N, C-alpha and C positions, 0 to 999 in steps of 0.2 A: 032600556036594554036590560035583560036578565043579568044578575050578578055574575053567573057562570060565564056568560058570553063576554062580559067586560073584563074579567080576569084573564080569559084566554087571549083577548086582544092585547092587553098589557104585556103578557108573557111573550107573545110573538114580536112585539115592538122592541122589547129589551134584548131579544136574541138577534135582531137584524144587524148586519155588519155596519160599522160606522164609516165615515168618509176615509178614503185612502190617504195617508200622510205623504207629503212630497218626499222624493228620494233624497237621502242625505249624501253629501259629497263623499267620494271614495278617498278616504284619508290615506290608505295605503298607496294608491296610485299617485296622489299628489306628492307624497313624501319621496317616491321613487323617481320623480322627475328631476333630472340634474339641473342645477343652477349654473348658468354659464359664468365662467370666471374670466377675469381680465388676464390675458396672456402676458408673460414677462417679456419686456422688450428685448429683441435680439440685436446685439451690438455687432456692427460690421468689424472685421478684424482691422488692426492697424495696417498702414500701407506706406511704402516708400515709393515715391514717384521721382524718376530721374529725368533730367533734361540737359540741354547744352550748357547751362550756366550754373547748375547745382542740383541739389535734390531737396525734396520736402517730405517730412514725416507727418502723416495724418494719423492722429491717435484714435483708437477705438472709443475712448471716453469723450471724444469731441472737445478735448482741451486744446489750447492754442497749438497750432502746428509748429514743428521745428523746421527752420529754413537754413540751409547751408549752401553758401556760394563757394565755388572751387578755391578761391583765394583766401577764404576765411581761415582763422586759426583752427586747426583740426582737433585740438583737445576737447572743446565742448561737443563736437560731433561724435567723437569716439565715446565719450561718456554717455551721450544720448543713445547711441546705438547699443551699447552694452546693456543699458537699462531696458531698452525696447526689446531686444532679443532675449533678455534674461540669462545671459551667459557671457563669459569672457571670450574674446576672439582668439583665433589661432594667429599668432604674430610671427611674421618673417621679416627680419631686419636685413636689408640689402647691404652687402659690403660696400664701403666707399668706392666710388669710381665705377661701380657695376651698373652702367647705364648703356645707352645707345646714342647714335648721332641725333636721335629724335627725342629721347626721353631721359630725364635725370634718374639716378638711382632712386628707387621708391620702396619704402617699407610697406608691407601689406598687413591688413587686419581683416580676417575672414571669419564669417559666420555662415558656414556651409555655402549656400547659393549666392551670398552677398559678400563682396570683397571691396574694401576701399583701399586705395593706394595713396600714400602720402610721400611726395617727392622730398629728397634731401637737397635743400637749396642753399646757395651761398649768397643769395640776393633776395629782396622782398618778394613774397609770394605773388603779389599782383603784377610783377614784371615777367611772369612765366606763363606760357600758354595753358599748361595743365599742371598746376601745383598739386592738385588732387584729381583722382578720377575713380570711377567704380566699375566693377564688372558683375553682371548678373548671369548666372548659369541655371537659374530655375525661376519659377513664378512665385515662389514663397520660400521663407526661411524662418524656422522657429515660430511658425504660425503667423508671420508677417507677410502680407502681399508685397510682391515686387513687380513694378511695371514702369513703362516709360510714360512721358507726358502725352504721347500720342495714343496711349491706351493699348499699345502692343507689348506683349510679354513673351518671355521665353516659352516655347512650345506652340505659339500661334503659327498659323500657316504663313509662309513667306509671301503668299499672294496678298496678304494684308499690307505688307510693306510696299509691294509693287503698285498697289492701288492708291497709295497716298497722293495727295494733291497739296503742294507741288510734288512732282515725282522725285524719288530719291536719286542722289548721285551714286553711280555704280563704279567701283574700282575693282578690277579683276587682274590678277597677275599669276604667273606660274611659281611654283615652289617645289621643294623636294617631295612634298606630300600630294602634289597635283595642283590643279588650278584653284586658286582662292578668290572668292568674290565677297566684297563687303558692300553694304548699302548704307549710305549716309543720309539722314533725314533730320528734321527738326533743328535747323541751323539757328545759331545765336542771332539775335537782332542787333548785337553790338557790332558795328561795321569795322571795328578795330581788330577783331579776332575772327578766325575761321574755325569755329567749333560746332560740332553736331553730335548727334547720337548715332552710334554705329550698330547695325544689326548684322550679325554673322549667321549665315544659314548652316544647317547640318550638312554633312558630306553629300547627301543625296539632293540637297537643295530644296527640300519640301517644307521645313519648318525653321523657325528662329531657334538657334541653339545657344546663342550668347548675345549679350548687349553690353556695349561699352559706352560710358558717358563721362566726360566728353571725349571726342576724337576729332581729328582733322584730316580731310582727304589729302591735304598737302603733306601730312606726316603720319602715314598709316602705321 
């Protein structure tokens, strides 16, 4: 091959494009892709569950629950409740002798929607039907849930009470404010006592307005 033709062939070969390199990863897009993080566990709020024989405090941190029976010494319960609610209660001391034919004079310790009554007794607490009892007027207080052992809380439809099985006992009587109706459910399994949880409806009868535990249909 003539020299000129050879040089021309080499020149054309050197100018030809080489093989296309593989595409490099898009670093910008990879960096922009969010890395999923482990969500923080959501703790359920603490809860007080009331029943015919006492109440239980279930703590949000899942530590051992606090159990209080109505005849127990009230001092540890009051200390537990103050710590749980994070505030001191509003205290009302009943004058001696200020009771009724059914109930002894009782001092009250109230944290908004939760009130515990402690009877002033001149005999051992376990000899009295209701040495302590509680009243709920809302479904929470200071961030603590308030409910009954049956899962019914203040504000729930009264229909939830009527649908209980066994059916609640109903006590209805006239008063200066009109007809009053109480529903008693969740009776104690102790055959020696007649204690239950009382559900009191709102004036229009539509929802649960208050809960007392314990109460007895024999001593409303």
